[in-house]
Structures are given as structure tokens and as C-alpha cells.
N, C-alpha and C positions, 0 to 999 in steps of 0.2 A: 498673600499667596504663597510665602515660604513656609508658612505653618501648614498650609494643605499639600504642598510638595512633600514635607518630611511625613505628614501622616500617610501618605501614599506609599513614600519608601518603606515605612515602617510595617504596613499591610502586606506589601510585596515579599517583604523579608520574613514575615511570619508564615504567609503562604507557603513560600518556597521551603521554609523550615518544616512546616506541616508535612508536605509533599516527600520530602526526604525521609520523615519518620514512617510514613506509609509505607514507602519503597523498601526502607530497612526491616521493618517487621514483616513484610511480606516475604523479603528474601530469606529471612531467618525461619519463617513458617515453611518455606520449600525444601530448606537443608535437610539432608539426611541426618536421621538422630544416631546416637551411640546406644543399641539396644540395651546393654547392659545397665546404663545410666537411668533409664526410663521403664523399668520392670513393673512398676506400680502405676502407669500411665494406662488408663482405660481405652482400648481401641475397638470394642464391640460392646454392644448392650443387647442380651437376647431375652426377650420376654420379662425386662426390667432387671436382670442381674447383670451387673457389669462384669466383663471380662478384661483382664489387663494383659500387657504384653508377657508377662510371666506366665499367664494361663495359655499362652499360645506359643512359648518358647520351644514345647516339643514338636509341634507341628513345623513351626519355621526349621527347625534342626533336621526332621524328618525329610522335609521337601528339597532342602538343600543338598542333602545327602544324595537322594535318590536322583536327581538332576545332575548332580556333579559326577556320578558315577557314569551316566550315560554321555555326558560331556567329555569324559575320559575315554571312552570308546570312540567318540567322533574325534577328537583331536587331543591327545593327551598333552601336548605341548602348548595348547592355548584353549583351555576349557572355557574361558570366556566366550568365545566364538559362537559356541553351541547355546550358551544362554542368551546372546544377542539374535539367534535366528528367529525368524518369522514362522510360525505355523498357524495355519487359519486366520492369517492377518493379525496376529498376535504373538508378541516377543514370548520365547519359553520363560524369560524371567517373569513376565507379567502372569503368565499361566501359572507358574509356581506358587507365586505369591496370592492368586485367587484360591487356589486348590488348598494352601495352607489355612486361610480364612474359612473356606468353605467347609472343609472338615472340621473345624474348631466349632463352628456354629452346630453342624450336624451332631456331633459327639455331645455337645452341652444338652442338646434338646432331648436326646434319647437317654443322657445320663441321668438328668433330672427326672424323666418319667421312669426310668429303672427304680429310682430312690423312691418315687411316689408307690411304687408298688412293692417296696421293701426288700428288693431283689438283692442278692449276694451271690458271690461265686462259690460254686462248690468246689470239690478238692480237685477234680480234674480241670476245671476252668482256672483254677488257681495256679495249678502245675504249667498249664498253657500260657499263662501271664509270664510267670517266669521264664519260660523258654523265650518267651517272645521278647523280655526284657534282654535276656543274652544276646539275643540276635542283634537288637537293636545296638547295644552298646558294641558288639563285635564289628558291626557294619560300618560304624562312624570313621570316617579319616581321622588320621590323627591330628590335621590341623583344626577339625571340629571339636576333638576332645580337649584341645588346649583353648578354644574359644568359646566353650558352652555358655549360653546366654543366662543361665541360671544353674540351680544346683542338681544334682544326681536324685536327690530325693523329691525336689519338685518334678523332674522328667518321669521318674519312676511312678510317681501319684496320678500323673496325667495317663500314664498307661494303663494304670488299675481302672480311673475313670472311663477309658476308652473301652475296657474289656466289658464292664457293666454296660455301657451303651449298646455294644454289639450283642450283649446278651437279651437285651429288651428288643434290639432290632430283630434278632431271631424270632423271638416270640410274636412280634407284630407282624412279621411276614407271614407266619403260620396261620394267625389269627385272620388275616385278610386273604389267605390263600394264595400267596404270590411268592415270588422268588425274594431271597435274602438280599440279592443285588437291586432289587427295585427300590429299595431304602437306603441303599447308598447314598452318599452325599451327592452324587451327579444322577441318581436314579429318578424315573420318573414319579412313582408313587411318591418320593420323598418330596419331590418338589410341589407336588400338590399339597401334601402335609405341612410344607413350609410356609404357605399361603395363611395358615391358621395361626402361626406365630410373628411375633413382632421382633424384628431384627434391625438395629441402626449401628451402622459402622461408623466410628468416631473418625473421620478423613484425616483431622489435623494432625492425628497421631499415626494413623496407619499408612497414609500417604508418604509420610517420610521414613518409613521401614525400607530398608533397600534388600530384600530377600534376594540372597545371592553373594551378599556381602556381610552376613551376620556372623555365621560359624566358618564362612569362607573368606579368603582374601584373593581378589583379583586384581590385574595390573590397572583397570580403569574402572572409573564409576559404571555400572551397568545402566544400559538406557531404559527409559520409561516410556510406555505407551501414553498419549496425552489423549 
């Protein structure tokens, strides 16, 4: 009897330890990550091509800048309040995060299509790109410049890829006899085109990115939709 009792105790202890490990790893899996420390982590795969957090750094920075500027108009002393507002039953923070990902997927699909057609920027388009870069860097908040998730070179290269993606988008819109906006990341024609592509978001990485606190700093961790 004593031997059976000891065996039962050992089994209970092992089960309890296993449950603690599962809970611990589950907690760590839900914790927000330091963006800069995970730049090489794959967060989405588009048609078999892996995109890392470094690839999405521009988009995260861009949407954080745009939302924070609106937030300062809403309440300059407590911008976090705007990020936590519900719009169409979704937090502004969640919409910003979805926008960053959706824009990145859209641009990667069109950028690859542009490369397949050997597209390059002409002199006028290259000049427009330089103006866009200047505007982007000038619009960034001071705190964002101090907390850039990646290098200027990476961000500028992403903007070049976006310029080529937009060139292809214009050509496609003309070919399909529709508007340029119809092929935006939230346009109807693009949504139909997207069905022809295979996209897989790596939630174990992307779910732990706290958009709103990457290049910005708020007093409290922003809420998340469940």
C-alpha cells in the first residue's frame, strides 16, 4: 500500500509540474515582444515568401504616426484614450494593427508583380519617391525617431518597394478599366484579387506585437480585442 501511495504522489507531482510548465509557456507566448529584438521573426508568409518584422517596420511606424496625430487632436494630454476608442466595435489600436499588416501584404503582392514585369521608377517617379521620403521623416514625432524599430536604410528601401507596387497598381487599374482606389488594400477589386494568393499570418509573432507602443510610449499597455 505504501508503495502505491508513493507512486500516486509522484504522478500527482509530475502532473502538477507539467501543468505549471504549460501555463508558463502559455503566458510567455501571450506577452508583448520587444520589436527591435525580434526583427528577424517571420510574421506573415505571402505566396511562400516570408516577411519579417523588419519588413513590416515601416508600416507599423507609419500607422502609429497617423493614429497618434489624430489622437493628439482628440486629447493631446492623453493620447492613449484615442487608441482605446471603439469604432465599429473595434479598438482604434486593433484597426491600426490590421491596417499595417494589410498594407504590407498588399504592397508585397504588387511589388512582386512589378518585378516580374521588370518595372523600374522613371525620373519623375524617383523624384516623387524622394519627396515622399522627406515628408515621412519630417512627419515623424520626436519620440518615434528615437524609437525607430529598424534602420533608415531599411525604411527607405521599403518606401521604394511601395513606389514600385503603386506603379503596378496604376497599370493594373488601367488594364482593368477601373479606378486606382479599387486596388487599394481595402478596395473591392483587390479583395477579389487577394483570393488568388496564399497568405498566412504567423499569429505567434504578430499577436505579440503591441502596435501603439512600438515607436510610441503610452502610460499603460493598450487594450486588445479578443
